[in-house]
N, C-alpha and C positions, 0 to 999 in steps of 0.2 A: 493645745493638742496639735500634733504635727500635721502640716498641710497635706502631706502625702497620705496620711491615714484618712483624712477627710475625703481625699480624692478616691481612695479605694472604696470608701463607703458609698460614694455617690455615683461614680462613673459606670459600674456594671449595668445600671438601669438603661443608659444610652446604648451600651453594647448590645443588650438584649432587645431593646426596641428596634434597632437597625438590623439585627441579624435575621429578622423575618423577611426582609425585602427580597432576598434571593431564594427563599424557601417556599414562597407562596405557590408556585406551580406544583411542586411536589406535595405540599399540604392539600391543595385542592384535589389533585389526582388520588391521593391516599384516602381522603375523607369523602370523595364523591361529590365535590362542590366545584363551582367555577372559581377562577382566580379572583374575579370581582367579589364573590361571596367570601372567599378566604381573606380578603382585605379587611373584613370586619374584625379579624383578630387584632390587626394593628390599630384600627379605629377605636375599639374598646380599650385597648391598652393606653392609647393616648388620652382618651376621654377620662378614664379613671385616674391616671396620673394628674390630669388637670383638676378634676373635681376634688380630689382628696388633698391637694397641696395646701389650700387654706385651712382645711380641717386639721391637718398635721401641725400647721403653725400654731393653731389654737391649742392643740393638745400639748405642744412643747411648752407653752406658757403655763398651762394648768397642771400638767403631770410631770414635766421635766424630761430631760434628755434620756435618762436611763429607761424609763417606762416606754417611751415612744420607740427607741431603738430596739429594745427587746421584743415588743409586740410586733413591730414591722419585720424583724428578722424571722419571727415565727410565720408570718404571712408569706414571706418570700420562700421559705422552706416548704411550706404546705403547697403553695402554688406551683413550685417546681416539681414536686412529686406528682401533682395532678397532670402537669404537662407531659411528664415522662410516660404516664400510663394512659394518656388520652387516646381514644380510638374513635371519637366523634366530636363534632364541632362544639356542642354544649359543654362537654367536660373540658375541652381545650380552652374555650373562652373563659370558663370559670377559673382555670389554672392561671391563665394570663392575667385575668382580673386581679387575683390575689397577689401575683407578682407586682402588678402595677400599683396597687394600694400600698403594699409594703415598700416598694421602691420609692414612692412619693414621699413617704415618711423619712426614709434614709437620705434622700436628696435634700429635703427641706431642712433636716438636722444639720447636714454638712454646710449648707449655705448660711444658716443662722450662726454656726460656729466659726465661719471663715473670718468675718470681721473686716478685712482690708481688701483693696482691689487686687493686690498681688496674690493673696491667698485665694480670693474668689477666682482669679485667673487660673490658678492650679486646678480648681474644681471644674470650671467651665472648659478650659483647654483640654483637661483630661477627659471630660465627657465627650468633647469633640473628637479627640484622638481615638478613644475606644469606640465611639460612634462610627468613626471611619473604618475601624477594624470590623465592625458589625457585619456589613455585607459579605466581606471575604470570609470571615469566620463562619457566618451562616452558610455560605456556599460550600466551604470545605467540610464542615461538620455534616451538612445534609448529604454530600456526596460520599463521604467516608464512613459516617456513622448513621445518622438519621436526622430528620428535621426535629425530632424530639430533643436531641442534644443541642441543636442550634437555638432552640427556644428556652433552654435551661440556663443560659449564661447569667441571669440575674443572681444566681446563687453565689457567684464570686464575691458579692458584697458581704456575705456572711463572714469572710475571713477578717474583715475589719471590725466586726462587732465586739469581740473581747477587748481590744485595745480602746475602742470608744467608750465602752462601759467602765473601764478602769479610770479613764481620764475625765469622764463627764461630770458636770456639776450634780451634786446629790439632790438638791431641792429645786422645785419648779419656781418660776419667776412670779407667778400669780397664785393667789389663794384658790385651790380647787373647789372650795365651798361657795365661791361666788357664782351666782346663777348664770348658766350658759345660755346663750341666745340660740336656742334650737331652731326657732322659726326662721331667723336670719340665715342660719347655716343651710337649712333645707331649701329655702327660696334661692339662695345663691347656687346650690348644686343643680337645681332645676333649670336655672338660667343658663349655666354652663352647658348642660346637656342639650338644651334647645339650640344654643349657638353652634355646638359641634355638628348637629344634624342639618344645619342650613344647606351645606353643599349637597347633601343627599336628598333632602325633602325641602326644597327652598320655601315654598309658600306656607305650608303648615308650620314648619319650624320657625320661620320669621314671625308669624302671627303669635305663636306661643312665646317666643323670646320677648316680643314687645309687651305682651300682657304680664309676663313674669317680671320684666324690668320695672313695670309700673308698680307691681306689688312690692318689689324690693325697695323702690324709692319711698313708698309709704312706710315700710318697715324701718328704714333708716331714720325717717323723721320721728317715728315712735320710740325707737331705741338708738339714739345717736352714738352711743358707746358700745353698741352690740357687735355682732359678728363682722359686720362691714361698717367700720367706724366712719362717721361723717368727717372727722379730722383728716382722714386719709383721702377721701374722695374729693375734698376741697383743696388739695395740694396740686397745683398745676404741673409742677415738675414730675410728681408721681404719675399723673395721668398721661402726660406726653411720653414719658419713658416707657410706660406699660404698653401704650398703643404701638410705639415703634418696635419694641422687642417682640410683640405678638406678630406684627407684619413680617419682620425678619425671620422669625422662627417658622411661620407658615410657608414662606418661600423656600427655606432650606429643606423642610421635610417634604414638600411637594417635589422638588428637584431630586431628592434622595430616592424617591420611588419612580419618578418618570424617566430620568436619564438611563438607569440600567435597563429598563424595559425597551427603550428606543435603541440603545446600543446593541442589545441582544436580538431584538426582533427586526428592527429596521436596518441596522448596519451589519448584521451577521456576525457579531462578536460572540465568542463562546463565553460560558459563565465564568470560567477562571480568569479570562482576560478582562472581563467587565469588573469582576471583583477586585483585581489587582489595580486597574486604572482608577476605580473609585477610591480604593484605599490610599493611593499616592496623593490624589487630589485633596481628599478630605483631611489626611494627616498634615499636609502642607498648610492648608487653611487653618486647621486647629492650632498648630504650632505658632503660626503667625498671630493668631488671636491673643495668645499669652503675651506676646511682645507689645501689642497695642494696649492690652490691659495694664501692663507694667508702665508704659509710657504715658498713659492717659492722665496721670496726675499733673503732667506738664502742659496739658491741652485745656483750652476752655471748653465748656459744655457745648457751645455753639459749633466750634470747630469739630468736636467729636461727632456731633449729630450730622454735620455736613458729610463727613467721611462715611459714616454708617449708612446714611440715606442714599448717597450717590452710588456706593458699591452695592447696596441692597437692591437698587433699581436696575443696576447693570446686569446682575446675575441672571434673572429670568429672561431678560431681553437677549442676552448672549446665547442662552440655551435655546431660545425660540428661533433665532435667525442664523445660528452657527452653520457655516458651510462645511465644516469638518467636524468629525466626531470628537476629536481631541478637545475642541473648544467647549463642548458640552461638559467635559470633565473639569475644565478650568472654571466654568460657571458653577459647578458643584463646590469646588474649592473656595470660590469667592463667597458663596452663600453660607458655608459653614464658618468662614472667617468672620463675616459680619454678625451672624447670629450668636456665635460664642463670645466674641468680644463685646457685642452689645449687651448680652446678659451680664457679663462680668463688670462692665463699667457703668451701665445705666442703673443697675441694682443699687450701687452705692449712692447715686444721685437720688433715686427714689426713696431709699431708706432714710437719708439725711434731710429729706424735705418734709418730714412729719415729726410730731413730738416724739421724744425718746421712748415714752411708754407704748407707742404704737409702731415702733420699728419692726418688731417680729411680725406683726400683722401685715405691715406694708411689704415686707420681704415675701411673705406667703402669697399675697395677692399679686405682686409683681411676677413671682415665679409661676403663678397660675396662668398669667397672660402668656408667658413663654411656653408653658406646657400646652396651652390651647393650640399653639401651632403644631404640636405633635399629633393633635387630633384633627385639626383642620387640614393639615398637609396631605395625609394619606387619602382622606375622603375627596379632596379636590383633585388629587392625582388620579384616582379611580375614574372620576368624571372626565378628565381631560384625555386619559388613555382610551376610554370607551368611545369618546367623540372622534 
């Protein structure tokens, strides 16, 4: 399957996720809520993208590519329709939720079909580039059309669906009659939800997460080959790669929301200038991430981790102490560079650190860790901006 087709299938989710950043004030004013409350639109989108990613990986194994792509395309289409007609927060959140669930399936499918670091680089760099276009696209569409249009960009992925359906494998990899670990899936979803709400409700969410994690540990012992396989959890390379990519993603999505607010509110930049500056910084970082992904086969895993961790730590520090506004945009570019290249390169290490039969599951759980950053980031940004 052509890598560009996989990119078209996966990247509109990033475009849609980031287009909301510049539309939050207008959404809040239109719907009669504060900007902080409107941020829930982004938090719910990121949460459902994260929660549904391992579920979609399991569905790919049990039902095959065609069933997952078709079902997720329907969800994206229905969600976009709800966003277009939404006049209140509940309906808008429902529409964005459907877009997120459908988008998680399309992204998971593209990542599973990529196969190599270079092809993964096309998907992740493309997501970074379209993610970079998100704030500017959201700003322009909100100003010239409406915020409803800005939040409807997920529908662009539907253009890739016919081509993917024609080229997709006909049969699933796993017998769909095999018992599905429903309990394991539900417990993991609850754990992810609790983790996402830690920035907003620290103590209750942390207590819930600890309790649910204990329940999940018991479930893994009871069903070692279930929804969360013990073979994956016991792979040190998988665990370290997942933790690193989650941290890098959280930093990126936090800066994606914080930097535009500071530039517009504290530095007096207008929305168009903020969108353009963010676009240039993020596109440069995303393009560079593909180069690192392509070159990573010549690097050792340790050297790659040193580069990712050093630059990943530099980005938020630079944004926090930058004496000039332009340096904040450089920090945004560095953050998208390390998060996108980290996803492309570390996913290969994570997938190859587990048995072949568990690779789709490992990719799904690894992608979940990256998507968690999409939920942690906006919630953390809301707290930092409010403070």
